[in-house]
N, C-alpha and C positions, 0 to 999 in steps of 0.2 A: 305847834302841837307836840306834846311830849307823851310818849307811850312807855309806861313802866308797869306792865301788867303782871310780871313775874316777881317772885320774892327777891331774887338776886338783883334784878334791875332796880326794884324799888329801894333796896338797901343802898345800892350804889348812888342812886339819885339823892336820897336823903343825906348820905354822907357828904356829897358834893354841896348840897344846899346848906348843910349845917357846918360847913367849913372844915370837913375832914373828920369830924367827931363821929365815932361809931355809936349810934343811938339805939341800935337793936330794932329800929323801926323798919321792918321789911314787909309789912302788909302790902299786897299789890294795890296799885292805883288803877282802878278800873271803873268804867261807867262815868256817868255825869252827876254823881251825888253832889249835894250842896256843899257849901264851904265847911271846912274843918281846919284844925290846927296845922296839919301837914300842908294842906293846900295853901294856907295863908303863908307858911314859910317858903313854899315854892314860889308863890306870887311875889313875895318880897325879894327873893333872890333874882327872879326874872326882871323885876323892875329896876334892879341895880346894874343890869347888863344889857348890851345890845343884842339884837336877834342873832347876829353873826357870832358873838361871844358865847351865847347860850348854845347854839347848834354845835359849835366847835367843842365846847366843854363836855356836852352830852355825848358827842361822837367819840371823844377820847375815852369815856368810861363805858361805852357800849350801850347807851340808852338811846333808842331811836327817837329822833326829833326832826322836825322840819318846820320852816316858816309857813304861816298862813298868809298868803299874799292877796293884795288888793287886785282888782282888775287892771289898773294901770301898771302895776308891778309885773303882772303876768305878761301883759302886752309888750313889755320891754325886755323880757328874758330871752337872750340870744339862743339859749339851748332849745327853747320851744320852736323858734324860727328855723334853726338848723335841722331839727328833726321833722320839720313841717307839721308840727302839732298845731300851729297857727299858720294860716295862709291869708293872703290878700286876694280879694275878688272884687270885680266891678259889679255894681248893682245899678240897674236902670233908674231906680228912684233915689237911692241914698248915696250913690257914688261909690267910692272905695270903702270896702268893709273888711274887717278882720273876722275870720271864721275859723272854727275848729277844723283841722285837717283830718286826713284819714289816720285814725289812731292805730290801726293794725297794719304793719308793714310786712308784705309778703313778696318774695322775689319773683315768683312766676305769675302771680295774679295781683299786681299792685293796685291798691285802691286809688281812687281819684275823686276829686270834688268837682261837681258840675257847676254850671252857672246858677246864680241866685234867681229863682223864678220871680216874675213880676206879679203883682196882685191880680188875681183872676186869670192868670195865664192858662191854667189847666182846668178851669171851671167846667167848660163844655165837655171836655174829655171825661172828667170824673162823673159829672151828673149823667152824661149819656151812657158811659160804660158801666158804672157801678150801680146807678139807680135805674138805668134803662129808659130814661126820658128821651123823647124824640126832639128834633130841632125845633118844632113848633112849641112844645111845652117849655123848652129852655128859653126860647124867645119871649114867651109870655112871662116867665119868671123874671127875665131881665127887664122887660117893660114895666113890670110892677115894682121894680127896685128891690126884689128879694135876693138877687145875685148881681154881681158886678160884671 
């Protein structure tokens, strides 16, 4: 993703894309408008470079950019594991799972991720406490196949 919402950033981006030529093209690139000539030039420039080259070149000129990653790429990112943004948990049904970790890190009240609930694990508690159903009604619902 490339962000060039300001005139200065847009001008730097277009100079880079156009090989250093000052085109005077400094209209901000905002929104998701359809294709135009500038977007076609940007697309062509991006197609000629790797994601790493694109991010490095844009970083050097002060244009915010970052790769849009696939799920497997995200799962392999060591930074996300080191920051515990991804955690491994055991699931009674699926086995080992990757889950989002606690995103907010606080020293005095650290967040934690609990076990993955099994299907139907909290059904009685929720239906009883939230809806006020008694054990007999819950049993009837279960017998009718309306709940697990």
